[in-house]
KELUM-321225 format. One record per residue (C-alpha): x, y, z. Coordinates in steps of 0.1 Angstrom, whole numbers. Layout:
<atoms>
atom east:X&north:Y&up:Z
...
</atoms>
This chain:
<atoms>
atom east:-294&north:-143&up:32
atom east:-298&north:-173&up:66
atom east:-264&north:-178&up:84
atom east:-282&north:-205&up:105
atom east:-266&north:-234&up:87
atom east:-230&north:-216&up:89
atom east:-202&north:-224&up:107
atom east:-189&north:-195&up:131
atom east:-157&north:-201&up:113
atom east:-171&north:-193&up:79
atom east:-193&north:-161&up:95
atom east:-157&north:-146&up:97
atom east:-158&north:-144&up:59
atom east:-192&north:-129&up:53
atom east:-187&north:-100&up:31
atom east:-193&north:-63&up:47
atom east:-206&north:-36&up:30
atom east:-174&north:-19&up:14
atom east:-174&north:-54&up:-3
atom east:-215&north:-50&up:-13
atom east:-198&north:-15&up:-29
atom east:-171&north:-36&up:-45
atom east:-196&north:-54&up:-63
atom east:-224&north:-27&up:-74
atom east:-191&north:-9&up:-89
atom east:-179&north:-44&up:-104
atom east:-219&north:-51&up:-116
atom east:-217&north:-16&up:-135
atom east:-185&north:-5&up:-151
atom east:-176&north:27&up:-169
atom east:-176&north:21&up:-208
atom east:-173&north:52&up:-230
atom east:-196&north:37&up:-255
atom east:-218&north:12&up:-237
atom east:-220&north:27&up:-203
atom east:-206&north:62&up:-200
atom east:-223&north:71&up:-167
atom east:-213&north:33&up:-149
atom east:-186&north:34&up:-124
atom east:-152&north:41&up:-124
atom east:-133&north:21&up:-101
atom east:-104&north:30&up:-86
atom east:-105&north:11&up:-56
atom east:-89&north:-24&up:-72
atom east:-46&north:-24&up:-74
atom east:-49&north:-34&up:-109
atom east:-25&north:-15&up:-139
atom east:-45&north:-13&up:-164
atom east:-19&north:4&up:-185
atom east:-2&north:-23&up:-205
atom east:-24&north:-42&up:-212
atom east:-13&north:-43&up:-251
atom east:23&north:-50&up:-242
atom east:13&north:-80&up:-222
atom east:-13&north:-95&up:-245
atom east:13&north:-86&up:-279
atom east:38&north:-111&up:-257
atom east:14&north:-139&up:-255
atom east:9&north:-143&up:-290
atom east:41&north:-158&up:-293
atom east:32&north:-197&up:-302
atom east:56&north:-210&up:-279
atom east:42&north:-194&up:-247
atom east:8&north:-212&up:-253
atom east:25&north:-249&up:-264
atom east:8&north:-279&up:-246
atom east:32&north:-309&up:-233
atom east:18&north:-340&up:-223
atom east:30&north:-334&up:-188
atom east:9&north:-307&up:-180
atom east:-21&north:-325&up:-180
atom east:-8&north:-345&up:-148
atom east:1&north:-330&up:-112
atom east:28&north:-313&up:-107
atom east:52&north:-308&up:-76
atom east:25&north:-284&up:-53
atom east:55&north:-259&up:-45
atom east:54&north:-252&up:-88
atom east:76&north:-266&up:-113
atom east:110&north:-264&up:-119
atom east:108&north:-245&up:-149
atom east:90&north:-212&up:-135
atom east:108&north:-213&up:-98
atom east:138&north:-212&up:-120
atom east:127&north:-186&up:-144
atom east:115&north:-166&up:-108
atom east:147&north:-172&up:-91
atom east:169&north:-157&up:-124
atom east:139&north:-123&up:-124
atom east:144&north:-123&up:-87
atom east:178&north:-119&up:-87
atom east:178&north:-90&up:-115
atom east:151&north:-71&up:-105
atom east:164&north:-71&up:-68
atom east:196&north:-68&up:-73
atom east:203&north:-98&up:-47
atom east:238&north:-104&up:-31
atom east:238&north:-141&up:-40
atom east:219&north:-155&up:-70
atom east:184&north:-166&up:-57
atom east:181&north:-201&up:-58
atom east:150&north:-219&up:-75
atom east:151&north:-244&up:-39
atom east:143&north:-212&up:-19
atom east:111&north:-206&up:-38
atom east:74&north:-214&up:-31
atom east:45&north:-204&up:-59
atom east:10&north:-197&up:-47
atom east:-20&north:-188&up:-67
atom east:-15&north:-152&up:-54
atom east:2&north:-130&up:-29
atom east:-31&north:-138&up:-3
atom east:-25&north:-170&up:-4
atom east:11&north:-171&up:5
atom east:4&north:-149&up:37
atom east:-22&north:-171&up:50
atom east:-1&north:-201&up:43
atom east:30&north:-187&up:56
atom east:11&north:-177&up:88
atom east:-2&north:-211&up:96
atom east:34&north:-224&up:94
atom east:52&north:-198&up:118
atom east:26&north:-191&up:142
atom east:-1&north:-201&up:166
atom east:-37&north:-193&up:169
atom east:-39&north:-159&up:190
atom east:2&north:-154&up:180
atom east:9&north:-117&up:175
atom east:22&north:-103&up:145
atom east:33&north:-64&up:143
atom east:16&north:-46&up:113
atom east:29&north:-8&up:104
atom east:-5&north:9&up:96
atom east:-22&north:19&up:74
atom east:-17&north:-12&up:57
atom east:-30&north:-27&up:23
atom east:-67&north:-35&up:34
atom east:-98&north:-37&up:11
atom east:-134&north:-58&up:10
atom east:-127&north:-92&up:24
atom east:-84&north:-90&up:16
atom east:-58&north:-72&up:28
atom east:-34&north:-79&up:59
atom east:-52&north:-80&up:88
atom east:-75&north:-102&up:76
atom east:-48&north:-128&up:63
atom east:-37&north:-130&up:94
atom east:-73&north:-134&up:116
atom east:-91&north:-152&up:95
atom east:-75&north:-184&up:87
atom east:-48&north:-185&up:110
atom east:-64&north:-164&up:136
atom east:-30&north:-143&up:145
atom east:-36&north:-113&up:157
atom east:-26&north:-83&up:140
atom east:-5&north:-57&up:163
atom east:-10&north:-25&up:145
atom east:19&north:2&up:145
atom east:-2&north:29&up:140
atom east:16&north:60&up:121
atom east:3&north:95&up:117
atom east:4&north:117&up:92
atom east:15&north:147&up:118
atom east:49&north:146&up:116
atom east:68&north:141&up:152
atom east:100&north:161&up:145
atom east:110&north:154&up:180
atom east:114&north:122&up:173
atom east:136&north:125&up:144
atom east:108&north:121&up:119
atom east:107&north:140&up:87
atom east:76&north:131&up:70
atom east:40&north:117&up:68
atom east:32&north:82&up:83
atom east:65&north:77&up:88
atom east:78&north:38&up:97
atom east:109&north:45&up:130
atom east:119&north:15&up:148
atom east:110&north:29&up:180
atom east:70&north:30&up:171
atom east:81&north:-5&up:165
atom east:94&north:-12&up:197
atom east:64&north:6&up:217
atom east:39&north:-16&up:201
atom east:58&north:-48&up:210
atom east:61&north:-41&up:244
atom east:25&north:-28&up:252
atom east:16&north:-61&up:235
atom east:41&north:-82&up:254
atom east:27&north:-65&up:286
atom east:-8&north:-77&up:275
atom east:5&north:-116&up:277
atom east:4&north:-113&up:236
atom east:30&north:-137&up:223
atom east:46&north:-118&up:196
atom east:60&north:-137&up:168
atom east:69&north:-112&up:137
atom east:68&north:-81&up:113
atom east:52&north:-76&up:83
atom east:64&north:-48&up:61
atom east:50&north:-39&up:29
atom east:79&north:-19&up:6
atom east:72&north:-1&up:-13
atom east:42&north:6&up:10
atom east:9&north:2&up:2
atom east:-12&north:24&up:6
atom east:10&north:54&up:14
atom east:40&north:44&up:-17
atom east:65&north:50&up:12
atom east:98&north:33&up:-2
atom east:122&north:20&up:29
atom east:159&north:28&up:24
atom east:183&north:5&up:31
atom east:194&north:20&up:66
atom east:153&north:19&up:80
atom east:152&north:-18&up:67
atom east:188&north:-29&up:87
atom east:172&north:-13&up:121
atom east:139&north:-32&up:114
atom east:159&north:-67&up:106
atom east:180&north:-57&up:139
atom east:152&north:-52&up:163
atom east:135&north:-82&up:150
atom east:166&north:-108&up:156
atom east:170&north:-88&up:194
atom east:132&north:-100&up:198
atom east:139&north:-133&up:181
atom east:108&north:-124&up:158
atom east:101&north:-137&up:119
atom east:105&north:-105&up:96
atom east:79&north:-111&up:65
atom east:85&north:-82&up:40
atom east:63&north:-78&up:10
atom east:81&north:-67&up:-22
atom east:54&north:-73&up:-47
atom east:54&north:-37&up:-57
atom east:95&north:-32&up:-61
atom east:90&north:-33&up:-102
atom east:69&north:-3&up:-102
atom east:89&north:22&up:-90
atom east:84&north:49&up:-121
atom east:110&north:75&up:-108
atom east:146&north:74&up:-131
atom east:161&north:90&up:-99
atom east:144&north:71&up:-71
atom east:163&north:43&up:-53
atom east:148&north:12&up:-40
atom east:168&north:-20&up:-16
atom east:154&north:-49&up:-17
atom east:159&north:-74&up:14
atom east:178&north:-96&up:-6
atom east:203&north:-67&up:-17
atom east:212&north:-60&up:20
atom east:248&north:-73&up:27
atom east:239&north:-86&up:61
atom east:205&north:-105&up:68
atom east:210&north:-111&up:113
atom east:188&north:-139&up:110
atom east:182&north:-154&up:76
atom east:164&north:-183&up:87
atom east:132&north:-158&up:103
atom east:135&north:-135&up:70
atom east:112&north:-141&up:42
atom east:99&north:-121&up:12
atom east:66&north:-121&up:-7
atom east:67&north:-109&up:-45
atom east:41&north:-118&up:-72
atom east:35&north:-108&up:-108
atom east:-1&north:-87&up:-97
atom east:15&north:-55&up:-94
atom east:51&north:-55&up:-115
atom east:32&north:-67&up:-148
atom east:-7&north:-61&up:-145
atom east:-12&north:-96&up:-143
atom east:-37&north:-103&up:-115
atom east:-55&north:-123&up:-136
atom east:-29&north:-147&up:-132
atom east:-29&north:-156&up:-100
atom east:5&north:-159&up:-88
atom east:23&north:-150&up:-56
atom east:57&north:-162&up:-45
atom east:73&north:-169&up:-12
atom east:113&north:-166&up:-8
atom east:128&north:-182&up:20
atom east:163&north:-201&up:33
atom east:144&north:-219&up:55
atom east:139&north:-253&up:42
atom east:118&north:-265&up:72
atom east:90&north:-234&up:63
atom east:90&north:-247&up:28
atom east:82&north:-284&up:38
atom east:55&north:-273&up:55
atom east:44&north:-252&up:31
atom east:41&north:-278&up:6
atom east:13&north:-296&up:22
atom east:-8&north:-262&up:21
atom east:3&north:-253&up:-16
atom east:-12&north:-285&up:-26
atom east:-45&north:-261&up:-20
atom east:-33&north:-234&up:-36
atom east:-17&north:-244&up:-67
atom east:-12&north:-234&up:-101
atom east:-23&north:-250&up:-134
atom east:7&north:-263&up:-146
atom east:-2&north:-252&up:-185
atom east:-5&north:-209&up:-166
atom east:28&north:-220&up:-150
atom east:47&north:-230&up:-180
atom east:31&north:-197&up:-197
atom east:49&north:-177&up:-171
atom east:82&north:-192&up:-172
atom east:83&north:-187&up:-206
atom east:73&north:-149&up:-203
atom east:100&north:-145&up:-175
atom east:124&north:-164&up:-191
atom east:125&north:-132&up:-219
atom east:144&north:-107&up:-194
atom east:156&north:-86&up:-223
atom east:124&north:-76&up:-232
atom east:110&north:-72&up:-194
atom east:142&north:-53&up:-187
atom east:144&north:-36&up:-216
atom east:110&north:-29&up:-235
atom east:80&north:-32&up:-209
atom east:98&north:-19&up:-177
atom east:108&north:14&up:-197
atom east:69&north:17&up:-213
atom east:54&north:8&up:-179
atom east:74&north:36&up:-157
atom east:68&north:60&up:-184
atom east:30&north:53&up:-185
atom east:27&north:51&up:-150
atom east:47&north:87&up:-143
atom east:20&north:104&up:-170
atom east:-10&north:89&up:-151
atom east:1&north:97&up:-120
atom east:11&north:132&up:-128
atom east:-23&north:136&up:-142
atom east:-38&north:121&up:-112
atom east:-17&north:142&up:-89
atom east:-19&north:177&up:-104
atom east:-58&north:169&up:-109
atom east:-60&north:166&up:-70
atom east:-41&north:197&up:-65
atom east:-65&north:218&up:-87
atom east:-91&north:202&up:-65
atom east:-77&north:213&up:-32
atom east:-67&north:175&up:-19
atom east:-38&north:172&up:-2
atom east:-19&north:140&up:-8
atom east:16&north:122&up:-4
atom east:38&north:127&up:-34
atom east:55&north:95&up:-38
atom east:71&north:80&up:-69
atom east:59&north:37&up:-63
atom east:28&north:17&up:-67
atom east:-4&north:19&up:-87
atom east:-18&north:41&up:-61
atom east:-19&north:78&up:-43
atom east:-26&north:84&up:-10
atom east:-49&north:114&up:-3
atom east:-59&north:140&up:22
atom east:-101&north:144&up:19
atom east:-101&north:155&up:58
atom east:-113&north:188&up:50
atom east:-143&north:178&up:35
atom east:-159&north:158&up:62
atom east:-184&north:166&up:79
atom east:-171&north:157&up:113
atom east:-136&north:140&up:120
atom east:-154&north:106&up:120
atom east:-153&north:70&up:104
atom east:-190&north:75&up:101
atom east:-182&north:106&up:83
atom east:-154&north:93&up:61
atom east:-182&north:62&up:50
atom east:-206&north:92&up:46
atom east:-183&north:109&up:16
atom east:-175&north:76&up:0
atom east:-212&north:75&up:-1
atom east:-211&north:110&up:-19
atom east:-182&north:96&up:-39
atom east:-201&north:65&up:-51
atom east:-234&north:82&up:-62
atom east:-213&north:107&up:-84
atom east:-199&north:70&up:-102
atom east:-164&north:69&up:-86
atom east:-152&north:43&up:-64
atom east:-122&north:50&up:-40
atom east:-109&north:27&up:-7
atom east:-114&north:47&up:26
atom east:-89&north:49&up:51
atom east:-105&north:23&up:72
atom east:-100&north:-3&up:51
atom east:-62&north:1&up:55
atom east:-66&north:5&up:91
atom east:-59&north:46&up:92
atom east:-68&north:59&up:128
atom east:-75&north:91&up:106
atom east:-106&north:95&up:90
atom east:-103&north:112&up:63
atom east:-75&north:98&up:40
atom east:-84&north:76&up:9
atom east:-62&north:59&up:-14
atom east:-68&north:63&up:-53
atom east:-59&north:35&up:-78
atom east:-43&north:59&up:-110
atom east:-28&north:30&up:-132
atom east:-55&north:36&up:-153
atom east:-53&north:57&up:-189
atom east:-54&north:94&up:-188
atom east:-85&north:104&up:-204
atom east:-107&north:78&up:-178
atom east:-87&north:96&up:-150
atom east:-97&north:131&up:-158
atom east:-136&north:118&up:-161
atom east:-131&north:103&up:-125
atom east:-117&north:139&up:-116
atom east:-148&north:157&up:-131
atom east:-165&north:134&up:-108
atom east:-142&north:138&up:-73
atom east:-149&north:174&up:-79
atom east:-187&north:174&up:-81
atom east:-190&north:158&up:-50
atom east:-157&north:180&up:-35
atom east:-174&north:214&up:-45
atom east:-205&north:201&up:-32
atom east:-190&north:198&up:5
atom east:-172&north:229&up:0
atom east:-207&north:246&up:-3
atom east:-221&north:230&up:27
atom east:-192&north:243&up:48
atom east:-178&north:272&up:33
atom east:-210&north:285&up:14
atom east:-193&north:291&up:-20
atom east:-169&north:271&up:-41
atom east:-130&north:272&up:-32
atom east:-101&north:274&up:-58
atom east:-72&north:262&up:-43
atom east:-48&north:233&up:-47
atom east:-22&north:216&up:-19
atom east:-3&north:188&up:-26
atom east:25&north:179&up:2
atom east:54&north:154&up:8
atom east:89&north:139&up:2
atom east:101&north:145&up:-34
atom east:124&north:113&up:-35
atom east:158&north:117&up:-46
atom east:185&north:94&up:-47
atom east:205&north:97&up:-11
atom east:184&north:129&up:-1
atom east:152&north:137&up:10
atom east:131&north:174&up:6
atom east:97&north:185&up:10
atom east:78&north:190&up:-18
atom east:51&north:215&up:-15
atom east:30&north:227&up:-49
atom east:7&north:256&up:-44
atom east:-20&north:270&up:-70
atom east:-47&north:295&up:-70
atom east:-47&north:304&up:-35
atom east:-66&north:331&up:-20
atom east:-70&north:342&up:11
atom east:-104&north:334&up:20
atom east:-93&north:297&up:5
atom east:-64&north:295&up:28
atom east:-90&north:311&up:58
atom east:-116&north:285&up:52
atom east:-91&north:257&up:52
atom east:-75&north:269&up:87
atom east:-109&north:271&up:103
atom east:-119&north:238&up:97
atom east:-86&north:220&up:108
atom east:-90&north:242&up:138
atom east:-124&north:231&up:142
atom east:-118&north:197&up:138
atom east:-87&north:192&up:158
atom east:-78&north:199&up:196
atom east:-49&north:222&up:184
atom east:-64&north:254&up:201
atom east:-66&north:231&up:231
atom east:-29&north:218&up:230
atom east:-12&north:250&up:223
atom east:-24&north:274&up:244
atom east:3&north:302&up:252
atom east:8&north:293&up:288
atom east:15&north:258&up:277
atom east:43&north:273&up:251
atom east:59&north:298&up:279
atom east:62&north:263&up:298
atom east:77&north:247&up:271
atom east:104&north:270&up:257
atom east:114&north:291&up:287
atom east:145&north:305&up:272
atom east:131&north:316&up:236
atom east:99&north:337&up:263
atom east:124&north:352&up:282
atom east:143&north:367&up:250
atom east:108&north:377&up:234
atom east:95&north:394&up:267
atom east:131&north:415&up:266
atom east:127&north:425&up:231
atom east:94&north:433&up:237
atom east:103&north:454&up:273
atom east:132&north:472&up:253
atom east:107&north:480&up:223
atom east:85&north:499&up:253
atom east:115&north:519&up:265
</atoms>
């Protein structure tokens, strides 16, 4: 492909190797009858569990009714009927403190369009935006790409770690804390970057982490102290499939320090499995931003007939609340359980969460080395086996070996996918240990109402399995260098004295 005639601006959009992999997967998809050896894509965050429910709803002739006004241009911010329906839905789903107003909503053709347009309105080129990572990414899309490519805003990645820093008050892997935000903010300012805001995803993609009320308040207070915008993507708010897990929307908070700089993004692609409708929503009380977005929304508009269909769909609040969501959540629980148990049996650790359409899984044990190159190599091996999942690098994860796996597929397809993953994992085990291992480990935080507890599940553990795991982990980290006896004595003088005294007494 010749790029000589293309602009420098466009060259930033050219697909990379990972996007080409997506094209390969899409070109030869799995089909039980027509193409049983085709690719099973667990890469794209789509819900394939409720097609029957959605399609049955659209049989209603009222939804499809065409009217003369639909043949003409409509309000670029979205037709009143749809904005009213979205406002009522968000008031209910987000349990907003005050009824959401249609005037505070602008409709776009997808959440990516919302992000790109909003950043053009509130940021100048070269401004910075804090983004906790791992964060939503993949191919040509994702938060960082949405910031960089058109608005030319610098993503300031706030790297979160799988290793829990108990001394800093952390209790689980990849935990977001305000001190981490403060450190990244301070460093960016020292480097001369004008930081304009924070981008949060709640529930998080790819980790599935649900930010509690206290953390949201702390983040908003931090932003207010530094005059920062807070953009909160709540596109997965309706995917929380465990009945005992609570979710707090920013609309549900009793106090927002700076309402004019607090903005919510939502859409129907995840909650309803309707990604093809291409509908994204921005809610903000800042009318100057809506005015600025009105021009850009003209280029990201949705057809009037589609908007009318969706307005009719959302207007049946009773069906949405009492039919669709209960069935969707039940199916998500079943598919999540299938994938989680399958990964456990394969000895693949993963975060145990109760939201989203994905599982954040740890394949570090099966890398040939703790490098991005080794991560890509494993990804290629999985592709060769007919399975597509997203690498951690695509989510700006700084620890090679983490992958995101979409589980929102029927259980029979997931079982085939797990067999393909098993073939690659067992091959890697043979290369590492000279034989197949049978070990299952699943760790994470079991989310409950008002409390947190560590959830650890193991099955079929053998001494040699654990030894092989320990050997690989020690080989791929600097743990031994960082945890010598001398260092421990210096860090724990009182404990050392107690141990030494006890040892001396035992010799007497």
